C-alpha positions as CSV (number, residue, x, y, z in Angstrom):
1,M,4.0,27.8,-11.8
2,K,6.3,25.0,-10.7
3,L,5.0,23.2,-7.7
4,P,7.2,22.3,-4.8
5,R,8.8,18.9,-4.7
6,P,6.6,16.4,-2.9
7,P,8.0,14.7,0.2
8,L,9.4,11.1,-0.2
9,I,6.7,8.6,0.8
10,L,7.7,5.9,3.2
11,L,6.4,2.5,2.2
12,F,5.9,-0.3,4.7
13,L,6.7,-4.0,4.2
14,C,3.8,-6.4,4.7
15,L,4.8,-10.0,5.5
16,V,2.6,-12.9,6.1
17,T,4.2,-13.9,9.3
18,M,5.3,-10.5,10.7
19,I,5.2,-6.8,10.0
20,A,8.5,-5.0,9.8
21,T,10.0,-2.1,8.0
22,V,12.9,-3.1,5.7
23,T,14.7,-0.6,3.6
24,L,17.2,-0.6,0.7
25,T,20.0,1.7,1.6
26,Q,23.1,3.0,0.0
27,N,25.7,4.9,2.1
28,D,23.2,4.8,4.9
29,R,20.6,6.7,2.8
30,V,17.1,5.2,2.1
31,I,16.6,4.3,-1.5
32,A,13.3,2.4,-1.4
33,Q,11.3,0.1,0.8
34,E,10.5,-3.5,0.3
35,L,7.3,-4.6,-1.5
36,P,4.4,-6.1,0.3
37,R,4.4,-9.8,-0.6
38,P,1.5,-11.1,-2.8
39,A,0.4,-13.7,-0.3
40,V,-1.6,-11.1,1.6
41,E,-3.9,-10.9,-1.5
42,L,-4.4,-14.6,-2.2
43,A,-7.5,-14.8,-0.1
44,N,-9.2,-12.3,-2.4
45,Q,-9.4,-13.6,-5.9
46,N,-12.1,-11.1,-6.9
47,I,-10.0,-7.9,-6.9
48,G,-11.4,-5.5,-9.5
49,L,-9.6,-5.0,-12.8
50,L,-7.6,-1.8,-13.2
51,E,-8.4,0.1,-16.4
52,T,-5.2,2.0,-17.0
53,C,-5.3,2.2,-20.8
54,G,-5.7,5.5,-22.5
55,T,-7.7,5.5,-25.7
56,R,-6.0,8.3,-27.6
57,P,-3.6,11.1,-26.6
58,Q,-5.3,14.4,-26.0
59,A,-3.9,17.9,-26.5
60,K,-1.9,19.0,-23.4
61,R,-2.8,22.1,-21.6
62,P,0.0,24.7,-21.7
63,G,2.0,25.0,-18.5
64,N,0.7,21.8,-16.9
65,P,2.4,18.4,-17.2
66,E,0.2,15.4,-18.1
67,L,0.1,13.3,-14.9
68,G,0.1,9.6,-15.0
69,P,-2.6,7.5,-13.3
70,V,-2.4,7.3,-9.5
71,V,-0.6,4.2,-8.2
72,E,-1.8,2.8,-4.9
73,V,0.7,3.3,-2.0
74,P,2.0,0.9,-0.8
75,A,1.6,-1.1,-4.0
76,S,1.4,-4.9,-3.9
77,L,3.9,-7.0,-5.7
78,Y,1.0,-7.9,-8.0
79,R,1.1,-4.4,-9.3
80,F,4.6,-5.1,-10.9
81,R,4.5,-8.8,-11.5
82,R,2.1,-11.7,-11.0
83,P,3.9,-14.7,-9.5
84,V,3.0,-18.1,-11.0
85,N,4.3,-21.6,-10.3
86,W,6.7,-23.2,-12.8
87,Q,4.1,-25.7,-13.9
88,N,1.9,-22.9,-15.2
89,S,4.8,-21.0,-16.9
90,A,5.3,-20.5,-20.6
91,A,8.6,-22.5,-20.5
92,T,9.3,-24.9,-23.3
93,S,11.9,-27.4,-24.0
94,N,14.1,-24.6,-25.4
95,Y,14.7,-23.2,-21.9
96,A,16.2,-24.7,-18.8
97,Q,14.3,-25.5,-15.6
98,P,14.3,-22.9,-12.8
99,S,17.8,-21.9,-11.7
100,S,19.0,-22.7,-8.2
101,V,19.9,-19.1,-7.9
102,G,17.5,-17.4,-5.5
103,A,15.2,-14.6,-6.6
104,P,16.6,-11.1,-5.8
105,R,15.2,-8.8,-3.1
106,E,12.4,-6.6,-4.6
107,Y,11.6,-3.1,-3.6
108,Q,9.4,-0.2,-4.8
109,A,10.3,3.5,-5.2
110,L,7.4,4.9,-7.2
111,A,8.0,7.7,-9.7
112,N,6.3,11.1,-9.5
113,R,3.2,11.1,-11.7
114,S,4.8,13.8,-13.9
115,N,7.4,11.2,-15.0
116,Y,5.1,8.5,-16.4
117,G,1.8,8.2,-18.3
118,Q,-0.8,5.9,-19.8
119,R,-0.2,3.4,-22.6
120,Y,-2.5,4.2,-25.5
121,L,-4.7,2.0,-27.7
122,Y,-4.4,4.6,-30.5
123,D,-1.6,7.0,-31.5
124,V,-2.0,10.7,-31.7
125,N,-3.4,10.4,-35.3
126,G,-6.0,7.8,-34.3
127,K,-4.1,4.7,-35.7
128,P,-4.5,1.5,-33.6
129,V,-1.4,0.5,-31.7
130,T,-0.7,-3.2,-32.1
131,N,3.1,-3.4,-31.3
132,T,4.4,-6.5,-29.6
133,P,6.2,-5.4,-26.4
134,I,10.0,-5.0,-26.2
135,V,12.5,-4.8,-23.3
136,V,14.9,-1.8,-23.5
137,L,18.1,-2.1,-21.4
138,H,19.7,1.1,-19.9
139,E,22.2,2.2,-17.4
140,T,21.7,5.0,-14.9
141,A,24.9,7.0,-15.4
142,A,24.3,8.0,-11.8
143,T,23.9,6.3,-8.4
144,A,20.7,4.5,-7.7
145,Q,19.8,7.0,-5.0
146,S,20.2,10.1,-7.2
147,T,18.3,8.4,-10.1
148,I,15.4,7.6,-7.9
149,N,15.4,11.0,-6.4
150,F,15.2,12.5,-9.9
151,F,12.3,10.3,-10.9
152,Q,10.4,11.1,-7.6
153,T,10.7,14.8,-8.4
154,Y,7.7,16.7,-9.9
155,H,8.9,18.0,-13.3
156,T,7.0,20.6,-15.4
157,S,9.5,20.5,-18.3
158,E,9.1,17.7,-20.8
159,E,12.9,17.7,-21.1
160,D,13.2,16.6,-17.4
161,Q,10.4,14.1,-17.4
162,A,12.0,10.6,-17.3
163,S,11.7,7.2,-15.7
164,Y,12.4,3.5,-16.0
165,H,10.0,0.7,-15.1
166,T,12.7,-1.1,-13.1
167,L,16.2,-0.4,-11.8
168,I,18.7,-3.0,-10.7
169,T,21.3,-1.9,-8.1
170,L,24.9,-2.9,-8.0
171,N,24.2,-5.6,-5.4
172,G,21.4,-7.0,-7.6
173,D,18.4,-5.6,-5.8
174,V,15.4,-5.0,-8.0
175,V,13.6,-1.7,-7.6
176,Y,10.2,-1.2,-9.3
177,I,9.6,2.4,-10.2
178,V,6.7,2.4,-12.8
179,P,4.2,-0.5,-13.1
180,P,4.4,-2.3,-16.4
181,D,0.9,-1.4,-17.5
182,L,1.9,2.2,-17.5
183,R,4.3,4.1,-19.9
184,A,7.7,5.0,-18.5
185,F,9.5,7.8,-20.2
186,G,12.7,6.0,-21.0
187,A,13.5,6.7,-24.6
188,G,12.1,9.9,-26.0
189,N,13.2,9.9,-29.7
190,S,13.5,6.2,-30.5
191,I,12.5,3.4,-32.9
192,F,12.8,-0.4,-32.9
193,Q,13.0,-2.2,-36.2
194,G,10.8,0.4,-37.8
195,E,8.3,0.4,-34.9
196,A,7.5,3.6,-33.0
197,V,4.3,5.3,-31.7
198,Q,3.7,9.0,-31.5
199,T,1.7,9.9,-28.3
200,D,2.4,13.7,-28.4
201,A,2.0,15.9,-31.6
202,K,4.8,18.1,-30.4
203,L,7.3,15.3,-29.8
204,P,8.9,12.6,-32.0
205,S,7.5,9.1,-32.0
206,S,9.1,6.6,-29.7
207,V,9.1,3.0,-28.4
208,N,7.8,4.1,-25.0
209,N,4.2,3.0,-25.6
210,F,5.2,-0.7,-26.0
211,A,8.5,-0.8,-24.1
212,Y,9.5,-2.1,-20.7
213,H,12.5,-0.1,-19.6
214,V,15.1,-1.7,-17.3
215,S,18.2,0.1,-16.1
216,L,21.4,-1.2,-14.5
217,E,23.0,1.0,-11.8
218,T,26.3,2.3,-13.2
219,P,29.5,1.4,-11.3
220,P,31.4,4.2,-9.6
221,N,34.1,4.4,-12.2
222,G,31.5,5.1,-14.9
223,L,29.8,8.1,-13.2
224,N,32.0,10.7,-14.9
225,G,31.3,9.8,-18.5
226,G,33.5,8.0,-20.9
227,S,32.8,5.4,-23.5
228,S,33.2,2.4,-21.1
229,H,33.7,1.4,-17.5
230,S,34.4,-1.7,-15.4
231,G,31.1,-3.3,-16.2
232,Y,28.2,-4.6,-14.2
233,T,28.3,-7.0,-11.3
234,M,27.4,-10.7,-11.6
235,A,24.5,-10.0,-9.2
236,Q,23.1,-7.4,-11.6
237,Y,23.4,-9.8,-14.6
238,Q,21.6,-12.6,-12.5
239,S,18.8,-10.2,-11.5
240,L,18.5,-8.8,-15.0
241,A,18.1,-12.3,-16.5
242,W,15.6,-13.3,-13.8
243,L,13.6,-10.2,-14.4
244,V,13.6,-10.2,-18.2
245,A,12.7,-13.9,-18.3
246,Q,9.4,-13.0,-16.5
247,T,8.3,-10.8,-19.4
248,G,8.0,-14.0,-21.6
249,L,9.5,-12.1,-24.6
250,P,11.8,-13.8,-27.1
251,D,15.4,-12.7,-27.5
252,D,14.7,-10.7,-30.6
253,R,12.4,-8.3,-28.6
254,I,15.2,-7.4,-26.2
255,T,17.2,-4.4,-27.1
256,T,19.3,-1.5,-25.7
257,H,18.8,2.2,-25.4
258,K,21.7,2.7,-27.8
259,A,20.1,0.6,-30.4
260,V,16.7,2.3,-30.3
261,D,17.9,5.9,-30.0
262,R,17.6,8.1,-33.1
263,S,19.6,11.1,-31.7
264,G,22.9,9.3,-31.8
265,E,23.6,10.6,-28.3
266,R,22.8,7.4,-26.2
267,S,25.4,4.7,-25.7
268,D,23.9,2.8,-22.8
269,P,24.3,0.3,-21.3
270,R,28.0,0.8,-21.8
271,S,30.4,-2.2,-21.3
272,F,27.4,-4.6,-21.3
273,D,28.3,-8.3,-21.7
274,E,25.5,-9.4,-24.0
275,Q,26.8,-12.9,-24.3
276,L,26.8,-13.4,-20.5
277,F,23.3,-11.9,-20.2
278,F,21.7,-14.2,-22.8
279,Q,23.6,-17.2,-21.3
280,L,22.1,-16.4,-17.9
281,L,18.7,-15.7,-19.4
282,R,18.4,-19.3,-20.5
283,N,18.7,-20.5,-16.9
284,Y,15.1,-19.2,-16.4
285,P,11.8,-20.2,-18.0
286,R,9.8,-17.5,-19.7
287,T,7.0,-17.1,-17.3
288,R,5.1,-14.0,-18.4
289,E,4.7,-12.8,-14.8
290,I,5.4,-9.2,-16.0
291,V,2.6,-8.1,-18.3
292,I,3.8,-5.3,-20.5
293,G,1.0,-3.2,-21.8
294,C,-2.2,-1.6,-20.4
295,Q,-3.7,-4.9,-19.2
296,A,-5.1,-5.3,-15.7
297,P,-2.3,-6.2,-13.3
298,Y,-4.6,-7.8,-10.8
299,R,-6.0,-10.4,-13.2
300,N,-5.2,-13.9,-11.8
301,Q,-5.0,-16.3,-14.7
């Protein structure tokens, strides 16, 4: 039996100097609420490690979706990235020093548990999973609001279960949807340079177990299909470069949904300026603040 859709959860902003509610809105509708800042946790360096890894996929019970681990609400910024100073970054002489462009505003809009799962240490056949993480770039093909609404809906059908880790709105705001230690359902039938992991015996293998899925909000003139549109805003490219740099991954582990899709049906992100993106990416050091994989997000090191 399909359960009723859960109510949207209001998340409160925690600031060091004040407490206030700040929301990301579009056409006067609430999309997400701003993240608690990490400074509130700095006094406690002994927060327990989260064990979010799954060992090996188990057979699913008929009629019941496999639910992902519970994510605390509201979640700290440390749940999505672990800020470090530039001196402790992984930057080398190959990359520029920090750009003068300020960091984007960050929000959270957590997906329903039916739309994400654990990352596994072994595939469905018991083979160890050792893939280096990748970043997969998408576009929403819908407004940010409708995309988030869909991800926050309880879905019983595997065909409807979907999510990204992070969404970047037209004005460059960063919205975290699934923590990077968990598996977002971003590319169901996919492969990257021969790499894929099968986590369900009934479904094709995919990159989801080692991927970090990031999506750009589609501009209005791209919402009705077509092979192209006007492209993404400079604010989106700046925020995307800022975000991807924090994964610490090299350029050759950054790809697109179109490139990894095996069905031939995906073309996103359409009208993407790859040259501009990689140019902006070099304005930021690779900091590894975003840990992709089922490692403890609270580990301070």
